[in-house]
Jmol script that loads the backbone (N, CA, C; Angstrom):
load data "model"
ATOM      1  N   MET A   1     -29.077  -5.335 -20.803  1.00  0.00           N
ATOM      2  CA  MET A   1     -28.025  -6.140 -20.318  1.00  0.00           C
ATOM      3  C   MET A   1     -26.770  -5.702 -21.054  1.00  0.00           C
ATOM      4  N   GLY A   2     -26.950  -5.259 -22.264  1.00  0.00           N
ATOM      5  CA  GLY A   2     -25.818  -4.708 -23.055  1.00  0.00           C
ATOM      6  C   GLY A   2     -25.018  -3.689 -22.378  1.00  0.00           C
ATOM      7  N   ARG A   3     -25.827  -2.569 -22.046  1.00  0.00           N
ATOM      8  CA  ARG A   3     -25.460  -1.524 -21.314  1.00  0.00           C
ATOM      9  C   ARG A   3     -24.719  -1.920 -19.936  1.00  0.00           C
ATOM     10  N   LEU A   4     -25.325  -2.582 -19.222  1.00  0.00           N
ATOM     11  CA  LEU A   4     -24.796  -3.220 -18.062  1.00  0.00           C
ATOM     12  C   LEU A   4     -23.475  -3.806 -18.161  1.00  0.00           C
ATOM     13  N   THR A   5     -23.430  -4.501 -19.137  1.00  0.00           N
ATOM     14  CA  THR A   5     -21.971  -5.458 -19.255  1.00  0.00           C
ATOM     15  C   THR A   5     -20.903  -4.397 -19.621  1.00  0.00           C
ATOM     16  N   ALA A   6     -21.570  -3.467 -20.690  1.00  0.00           N
ATOM     17  CA  ALA A   6     -20.602  -2.683 -21.076  1.00  0.00           C
ATOM     18  C   ALA A   6     -19.980  -1.537 -19.935  1.00  0.00           C
ATOM     19  N   ASN A   7     -20.810  -1.181 -19.036  1.00  0.00           N
ATOM     20  CA  ASN A   7     -20.393  -0.363 -17.970  1.00  0.00           C
ATOM     21  C   ASN A   7     -19.439  -1.032 -16.949  1.00  0.00           C
ATOM     22  N   ILE A   8     -19.895  -2.397 -16.625  1.00  0.00           N
ATOM     23  CA  ILE A   8     -19.113  -3.122 -15.756  1.00  0.00           C
ATOM     24  C   ILE A   8     -17.738  -3.411 -16.281  1.00  0.00           C
ATOM     25  N   ALA A   9     -17.661  -3.840 -17.512  1.00  0.00           N
ATOM     26  CA  ALA A   9     -16.350  -3.754 -18.222  1.00  0.00           C
ATOM     27  C   ALA A   9     -15.591  -2.611 -18.141  1.00  0.00           C
ATOM     28  N   HIS A  10     -16.182  -1.346 -18.486  1.00  0.00           N
ATOM     29  CA  HIS A  10     -15.465  -0.281 -18.541  1.00  0.00           C
ATOM     30  C   HIS A  10     -14.875   0.198 -16.897  1.00  0.00           C
ATOM     31  N   GLU A  11     -15.666  -0.310 -15.929  1.00  0.00           N
ATOM     32  CA  GLU A  11     -15.212   0.128 -14.614  1.00  0.00           C
ATOM     33  C   GLU A  11     -14.154  -0.966 -14.048  1.00  0.00           C
ATOM     34  N   ILE A  12     -14.221  -2.072 -14.564  1.00  0.00           N
ATOM     35  CA  ILE A  12     -13.179  -3.096 -14.237  1.00  0.00           C
ATOM     36  C   ILE A  12     -11.915  -2.843 -15.043  1.00  0.00           C
ATOM     37  N   ARG A  13     -12.010  -2.441 -16.280  1.00  0.00           N
ATOM     38  CA  ARG A  13     -10.605  -2.236 -17.082  1.00  0.00           C
ATOM     39  C   ARG A  13     -10.069  -0.928 -16.747  1.00  0.00           C
ATOM     40  N   ASN A  14     -10.624   0.114 -16.304  1.00  0.00           N
ATOM     41  CA  ASN A  14      -9.930   1.177 -15.973  1.00  0.00           C
ATOM     42  C   ASN A  14      -9.015   1.006 -14.967  1.00  0.00           C
ATOM     43  N   PRO A  15      -9.250   0.437 -13.739  1.00  0.00           N
ATOM     44  CA  PRO A  15      -8.137   0.338 -12.723  1.00  0.00           C
ATOM     45  C   PRO A  15      -7.336  -0.875 -13.222  1.00  0.00           C
ATOM     46  N   LEU A  16      -7.884  -1.622 -13.881  1.00  0.00           N
ATOM     47  CA  LEU A  16      -7.086  -2.831 -14.231  1.00  0.00           C
ATOM     48  C   LEU A  16      -5.878  -2.451 -15.275  1.00  0.00           C
ATOM     49  N   SER A  17      -6.173  -1.494 -16.043  1.00  0.00           N
ATOM     50  CA  SER A  17      -5.156  -1.048 -16.901  1.00  0.00           C
ATOM     51  C   SER A  17      -4.138  -0.091 -15.994  1.00  0.00           C
ATOM     52  N   ALA A  18      -4.836   0.642 -15.009  1.00  0.00           N
ATOM     53  CA  ALA A  18      -3.781   1.339 -14.187  1.00  0.00           C
ATOM     54  C   ALA A  18      -2.869   0.609 -13.601  1.00  0.00           C
ATOM     55  N   ILE A  19      -3.343  -0.645 -12.888  1.00  0.00           N
ATOM     56  CA  ILE A  19      -2.487  -1.571 -12.119  1.00  0.00           C
ATOM     57  C   ILE A  19      -1.435  -2.279 -13.147  1.00  0.00           C
ATOM     58  N   ASN A  20      -2.044  -2.634 -14.254  1.00  0.00           N
ATOM     59  CA  ASN A  20      -0.997  -3.362 -15.200  1.00  0.00           C
ATOM     60  C   ASN A  20       0.098  -2.266 -15.902  1.00  0.00           C
ATOM     61  N   HIS A  21      -0.266  -1.011 -15.907  1.00  0.00           N
ATOM     62  CA  HIS A  21       0.871  -0.105 -16.494  1.00  0.00           C
ATOM     63  C   HIS A  21       1.886   0.066 -15.122  1.00  0.00           C
ATOM     64  N   ALA A  22       1.257   0.213 -13.979  1.00  0.00           N
ATOM     65  CA  ALA A  22       2.193   0.418 -12.668  1.00  0.00           C
ATOM     66  C   ALA A  22       3.258  -0.827 -12.665  1.00  0.00           C
ATOM     67  N   ALA A  23       2.524  -1.922 -12.886  1.00  0.00           N
ATOM     68  CA  ALA A  23       3.346  -3.090 -12.533  1.00  0.00           C
ATOM     69  C   ALA A  23       4.449  -3.234 -13.774  1.00  0.00           C
ATOM     70  N   GLU A  24       4.018  -2.893 -14.657  1.00  0.00           N
ATOM     71  CA  GLU A  24       5.145  -2.667 -15.938  1.00  0.00           C
ATOM     72  C   GLU A  24       6.123  -1.773 -15.691  1.00  0.00           C
ATOM     73  N   LEU A  25       5.901  -0.625 -15.170  1.00  0.00           N
ATOM     74  CA  LEU A  25       6.808   0.223 -14.723  1.00  0.00           C
ATOM     75  C   LEU A  25       7.837  -0.054 -13.535  1.00  0.00           C
ATOM     76  N   LEU A  26       7.128  -0.895 -12.623  1.00  0.00           N
ATOM     77  CA  LEU A  26       7.830  -1.563 -11.535  1.00  0.00           C
ATOM     78  C   LEU A  26       8.694  -2.681 -11.956  1.00  0.00           C
ATOM     79  N   GLY A  27       8.405  -3.172 -13.204  1.00  0.00           N
ATOM     80  CA  GLY A  27       9.075  -4.428 -13.639  1.00  0.00           C
ATOM     81  C   GLY A  27      10.531  -3.852 -14.240  1.00  0.00           C
ATOM     82  N   GLU A  28      10.314  -2.731 -14.863  1.00  0.00           N
ATOM     83  CA  GLU A  28      11.376  -1.912 -15.381  1.00  0.00           C
ATOM     84  C   GLU A  28      12.536  -1.588 -14.482  1.00  0.00           C
ATOM     85  N   GLU A  29      11.914  -1.096 -13.322  1.00  0.00           N
ATOM     86  CA  GLU A  29      12.871  -0.656 -12.037  1.00  0.00           C
ATOM     87  C   GLU A  29      13.565  -1.899 -11.563  1.00  0.00           C
ATOM     88  N   LEU A  30      12.653  -2.984 -11.321  1.00  0.00           N
ATOM     89  CA  LEU A  30      13.204  -4.358 -10.843  1.00  0.00           C
ATOM     90  C   LEU A  30      14.320  -4.971 -11.700  1.00  0.00           C
ATOM     91  N   LEU A  31      14.150  -4.743 -13.226  1.00  0.00           N
ATOM     92  CA  LEU A  31      15.319  -5.313 -13.927  1.00  0.00           C
ATOM     93  C   LEU A  31      16.422  -4.429 -13.911  1.00  0.00           C
ATOM     94  N   GLU A  32      16.145  -3.076 -13.847  1.00  0.00           N
ATOM     95  CA  GLU A  32      17.522  -2.344 -13.400  1.00  0.00           C
ATOM     96  C   GLU A  32      18.194  -2.579 -12.244  1.00  0.00           C
ATOM     97  N   ASN A  33      17.515  -3.015 -11.242  1.00  0.00           N
ATOM     98  CA  ASN A  33      18.209  -3.297  -9.959  1.00  0.00           C
ATOM     99  C   ASN A  33      18.411  -4.745  -9.500  1.00  0.00           C
ATOM    100  N   ASN A  34      18.097  -5.645 -10.552  1.00  0.00           N
ATOM    101  CA  ASN A  34      18.329  -6.982 -10.381  1.00  0.00           C
ATOM    102  C   ASN A  34      17.444  -7.739  -9.145  1.00  0.00           C
ATOM    103  N   THR A  35      16.317  -7.239  -9.113  1.00  0.00           N
ATOM    104  CA  THR A  35      15.545  -7.520  -7.932  1.00  0.00           C
ATOM    105  C   THR A  35      14.545  -8.728  -8.443  1.00  0.00           C
ATOM    106  N   ASP A  36      14.295  -9.671  -7.210  1.00  0.00           N
ATOM    107  CA  ASP A  36      13.248 -10.533  -7.681  1.00  0.00           C
ATOM    108  C   ASP A  36      11.720 -10.135  -8.091  1.00  0.00           C
ATOM    109  N   SER A  37      11.323 -10.872  -9.239  1.00  0.00           N
ATOM    110  CA  SER A  37      10.190 -10.026  -9.658  1.00  0.00           C
ATOM    111  C   SER A  37       8.925 -10.893  -9.577  1.00  0.00           C
ATOM    112  N   ARG A  38       8.966 -11.987  -8.668  1.00  0.00           N
ATOM    113  CA  ARG A  38       7.898 -12.788  -8.368  1.00  0.00           C
ATOM    114  C   ARG A  38       6.556 -12.182  -8.145  1.00  0.00           C
ATOM    115  N   LEU A  39       6.470 -11.134  -7.168  1.00  0.00           N
ATOM    116  CA  LEU A  39       5.271 -10.521  -6.897  1.00  0.00           C
ATOM    117  C   LEU A  39       4.910  -9.631  -8.210  1.00  0.00           C
ATOM    118  N   LEU A  40       5.657  -9.319  -9.017  1.00  0.00           N
ATOM    119  CA  LEU A  40       5.189  -8.544 -10.014  1.00  0.00           C
ATOM    120  C   LEU A  40       4.453  -9.364 -11.041  1.00  0.00           C
ATOM    121  N   ARG A  41       5.125 -10.799 -11.350  1.00  0.00           N
ATOM    122  CA  ARG A  41       4.409 -11.726 -12.129  1.00  0.00           C
ATOM    123  C   ARG A  41       3.142 -12.073 -11.923  1.00  0.00           C
ATOM    124  N   ILE A  42       2.970 -11.911 -10.359  1.00  0.00           N
ATOM    125  CA  ILE A  42       1.574 -12.422  -9.733  1.00  0.00           C
ATOM    126  C   ILE A  42       0.613 -11.317 -10.270  1.00  0.00           C
ATOM    127  N   ILE A  43       0.975  -9.971 -10.140  1.00  0.00           N
ATOM    128  CA  ILE A  43       0.196  -9.014 -10.559  1.00  0.00           C
ATOM    129  C   ILE A  43      -0.180  -8.989 -12.012  1.00  0.00           C
ATOM    130  N   CYS A  44       0.757  -9.095 -12.776  1.00  0.00           N
ATOM    131  CA  CYS A  44       0.615  -9.184 -14.181  1.00  0.00           C
ATOM    132  C   CYS A  44      -0.328 -10.174 -14.673  1.00  0.00           C
ATOM    133  N   ASP A  45       0.048 -11.581 -14.201  1.00  0.00           N
ATOM    134  CA  ASP A  45      -0.804 -12.718 -14.421  1.00  0.00           C
ATOM    135  C   ASP A  45      -2.342 -12.410 -14.073  1.00  0.00           C
ATOM    136  N   ASN A  46      -2.362 -11.956 -13.105  1.00  0.00           N
ATOM    137  CA  ASN A  46      -3.780 -11.805 -12.352  1.00  0.00           C
ATOM    138  C   ASN A  46      -4.669 -10.707 -13.213  1.00  0.00           C
ATOM    139  N   THR A  47      -3.908  -9.429 -13.607  1.00  0.00           N
ATOM    140  CA  THR A  47      -4.586  -8.380 -14.466  1.00  0.00           C
ATOM    141  C   THR A  47      -4.915  -9.250 -15.792  1.00  0.00           C
ATOM    142  N   GLN A  48      -3.992  -9.858 -16.377  1.00  0.00           N
ATOM    143  CA  GLN A  48      -4.420 -10.518 -17.472  1.00  0.00           C
ATOM    144  C   GLN A  48      -5.582 -11.577 -17.427  1.00  0.00           C
ATOM    145  N   ARG A  49      -5.734 -12.138 -16.323  1.00  0.00           N
ATOM    146  CA  ARG A  49      -6.661 -13.009 -16.201  1.00  0.00           C
ATOM    147  C   ARG A  49      -8.028 -12.313 -16.081  1.00  0.00           C
ATOM    148  N   LEU A  50      -8.043 -11.139 -15.024  1.00  0.00           N
ATOM    149  CA  LEU A  50      -9.235 -10.353 -15.041  1.00  0.00           C
ATOM    150  C   LEU A  50      -9.733  -9.896 -16.358  1.00  0.00           C
ATOM    151  N   ASN A  51      -8.829  -9.379 -17.143  1.00  0.00           N
ATOM    152  CA  ASN A  51      -9.122  -8.598 -18.465  1.00  0.00           C
ATOM    153  C   ASN A  51      -9.695  -9.810 -19.423  1.00  0.00           C
ATOM    154  N   LYS A  52      -9.143 -11.147 -19.513  1.00  0.00           N
ATOM    155  CA  LYS A  52      -9.858 -12.180 -20.175  1.00  0.00           C
ATOM    156  C   LYS A  52     -11.175 -12.499 -19.737  1.00  0.00           C
ATOM    157  N   ILE A  53     -11.644 -12.423 -18.439  1.00  0.00           N
ATOM    158  CA  ILE A  53     -12.816 -12.497 -17.954  1.00  0.00           C
ATOM    159  C   ILE A  53     -13.815 -11.541 -18.603  1.00  0.00           C
ATOM    160  N   VAL A  54     -13.418 -10.389 -18.537  1.00  0.00           N
ATOM    161  CA  VAL A  54     -14.140  -9.301 -19.094  1.00  0.00           C
ATOM    162  C   VAL A  54     -14.563  -9.430 -20.576  1.00  0.00           C
ATOM    163  N   GLN A  55     -13.324  -9.800 -21.302  1.00  0.00           N
ATOM    164  CA  GLN A  55     -13.638  -9.934 -22.764  1.00  0.00           C
ATOM    165  C   GLN A  55     -14.508 -11.252 -22.859  1.00  0.00           C
ATOM    166  N   ASP A  56     -14.396 -12.314 -21.955  1.00  0.00           N
ATOM    167  CA  ASP A  56     -15.359 -13.251 -22.127  1.00  0.00           C
ATOM    168  C   ASP A  56     -16.854 -12.841 -22.027  1.00  0.00           C
ATOM    169  N   VAL A  57     -17.170 -12.106 -20.925  1.00  0.00           N
ATOM    170  CA  VAL A  57     -18.538 -11.589 -20.483  1.00  0.00           C
ATOM    171  C   VAL A  57     -19.010 -10.923 -21.783  1.00  0.00           C
ATOM    172  N   LEU A  58     -18.201  -9.722 -22.409  1.00  0.00           N
ATOM    173  CA  LEU A  58     -18.646  -9.173 -23.432  1.00  0.00           C
ATOM    174  C   LEU A  58     -18.969  -9.835 -24.647  1.00  0.00           C
ATOM    175  N   GLN A  59     -18.091 -10.911 -24.817  1.00  0.00           N
ATOM    176  CA  GLN A  59     -18.481 -11.984 -26.213  1.00  0.00           C
ATOM    177  C   GLN A  59     -19.683 -12.721 -25.892  1.00  0.00           C
ATOM    178  N   LEU A  60     -19.942 -13.156 -24.678  1.00  0.00           N
ATOM    179  CA  LEU A  60     -21.153 -14.044 -24.159  1.00  0.00           C
ATOM    180  C   LEU A  60     -22.135 -12.871 -24.529  1.00  0.00           C
ATOM    181  N   ASN A  61     -22.154 -11.771 -24.002  1.00  0.00           N
ATOM    182  CA  ASN A  61     -23.180 -10.627 -24.218  1.00  0.00           C
ATOM    183  C   ASN A  61     -23.643 -10.629 -25.553  1.00  0.00           C
ATOM    184  N   GLY A  62     -22.600 -10.462 -26.380  1.00  0.00           N
ATOM    185  CA  GLY A  62     -22.695 -10.345 -27.940  1.00  0.00           C
ATOM    186  C   GLY A  62     -23.474 -11.648 -28.520  1.00  0.00           C
ATOM    187  N   VAL A  63     -23.224 -12.607 -28.070  1.00  0.00           N
ATOM    188  CA  VAL A  63     -23.784 -13.852 -28.509  1.00  0.00           C
ATOM    189  C   VAL A  63     -25.201 -13.881 -28.086  1.00  0.00           C
ATOM    190  N   ILE A  64     -25.316 -13.510 -26.806  1.00  0.00           N
ATOM    191  CA  ILE A  64     -26.872 -13.542 -26.447  1.00  0.00           C
ATOM    192  C   ILE A  64     -27.625 -12.690 -27.270  1.00  0.00           C
ATOM    193  N   PHE A  65     -27.087 -11.398 -27.294  1.00  0.00           N
ATOM    194  CA  PHE A  65     -27.735 -10.328 -28.137  1.00  0.00           C
ATOM    195  C   PHE A  65     -28.096 -10.666 -29.519  1.00  0.00           C
ATOM    196  N   GLN A  66     -27.142 -11.379 -29.937  1.00  0.00           N
ATOM    197  CA  GLN A  66     -27.412 -12.132 -31.610  1.00  0.00           C
ATOM    198  C   GLN A  66     -28.607 -13.158 -31.626  1.00  0.00           C
ATOM    199  N   ASN A  67     -28.329 -14.005 -30.578  1.00  0.00           N
ATOM    200  CA  ASN A  67     -29.498 -14.979 -30.371  1.00  0.00           C
ATOM    201  C   ASN A  67     -30.825 -14.428 -30.260  1.00  0.00           C
ATOM    202  N   GLN A  68     -30.880 -13.373 -29.578  1.00  0.00           N
ATOM    203  CA  GLN A  68     -32.173 -12.709 -29.168  1.00  0.00           C
ATOM    204  C   GLN A  68     -32.778 -12.166 -30.493  1.00  0.00           C
ATOM    205  N   LYS A  69     -31.831 -11.518 -31.334  1.00  0.00           N
ATOM    206  CA  LYS A  69     -32.355 -10.731 -32.676  1.00  0.00           C
ATOM    207  C   LYS A  69     -32.694 -12.047 -33.498  1.00  0.00           C
ATOM    208  N   GLN A  70     -31.952 -12.974 -33.533  1.00  0.00           N
ATOM    209  CA  GLN A  70     -32.422 -14.001 -34.528  1.00  0.00           C
ATOM    210  C   GLN A  70     -33.864 -14.660 -33.883  1.00  0.00           C
ATOM    211  N   LEU A  71     -34.046 -14.976 -32.654  1.00  0.00           N
ATOM    212  CA  LEU A  71     -35.308 -15.510 -32.326  1.00  0.00           C
ATOM    213  C   LEU A  71     -36.346 -14.346 -32.485  1.00  0.00           C
ATOM    214  N   LYS A  72     -36.120 -13.218 -32.493  1.00  0.00           N
ATOM    215  CA  LYS A  72     -37.281 -12.225 -32.704  1.00  0.00           C
ATOM    216  C   LYS A  72     -37.571 -12.007 -34.198  1.00  0.00           C
ATOM    217  N   TYR A  73     -36.482 -12.323 -35.073  1.00  0.00           N
ATOM    218  CA  TYR A  73     -36.811 -12.444 -36.430  1.00  0.00           C
ATOM    219  C   TYR A  73     -37.507 -13.533 -36.975  1.00  0.00           C
ATOM    220  N   MET A  74     -37.054 -14.654 -36.342  1.00  0.00           N
ATOM    221  CA  MET A  74     -37.769 -15.932 -36.592  1.00  0.00           C
ATOM    222  C   MET A  74     -39.318 -16.071 -36.103  1.00  0.00           C
ATOM    223  N   SER A  75     -39.503 -15.442 -35.147  1.00  0.00           N
ATOM    224  CA  SER A  75     -41.015 -15.366 -34.489  1.00  0.00           C
ATOM    225  C   SER A  75     -41.690 -14.354 -35.401  1.00  0.00           C
ATOM    226  N   LEU A  76     -41.037 -13.413 -35.870  1.00  0.00           N
ATOM    227  CA  LEU A  76     -41.969 -12.502 -36.780  1.00  0.00           C
ATOM    228  C   LEU A  76     -42.174 -13.129 -38.429  1.00  0.00           C
ATOM    229  N   PHE A  77     -41.267 -14.021 -38.436  1.00  0.00           N
ATOM    230  CA  PHE A  77     -41.208 -14.816 -39.898  1.00  0.00           C
ATOM    231  C   PHE A  77     -42.261 -15.929 -39.669  1.00  0.00           C
ATOM    232  N   ILE A  78     -42.407 -16.588 -38.674  1.00  0.00           N
ATOM    233  CA  ILE A  78     -43.361 -17.598 -38.369  1.00  0.00           C
ATOM    234  C   ILE A  78     -44.721 -17.062 -38.298  1.00  0.00           C
ATOM    235  N   SER A  79     -44.798 -15.850 -37.500  1.00  0.00           N
ATOM    236  CA  SER A  79     -46.261 -15.297 -37.310  1.00  0.00           C
ATOM    237  C   SER A  79     -46.767 -14.767 -38.578  1.00  0.00           C
ATOM    238  N   PHE A  80     -45.814 -14.497 -39.572  1.00  0.00           N
ATOM    239  CA  PHE A  80     -46.218 -13.960 -40.761  1.00  0.00           C
ATOM    240  C   PHE A  80     -46.808 -14.896 -41.671  1.00  0.00           C
TER     241      PHE A  80
END
end "model"
wireframe off; spacefill off
backbone 0.3
color backbone group
């Protein structure tokens, strides 16, 4: 489960980073030209939202892994 989660996170974060970087560059151009940045804000907000989801999934996976280790040690201790 840990490897799968890490691979999925990696595959999501790479294009997400590229989109975010492109949006930042676009934002710089929009500021120079005094153009409305509503669509840019939508892009940035949603890339941050997706990144937060990835972080939450990775943290959840870490909690699950720690709980599994604790249960394993507890079962070994009880059976001993």
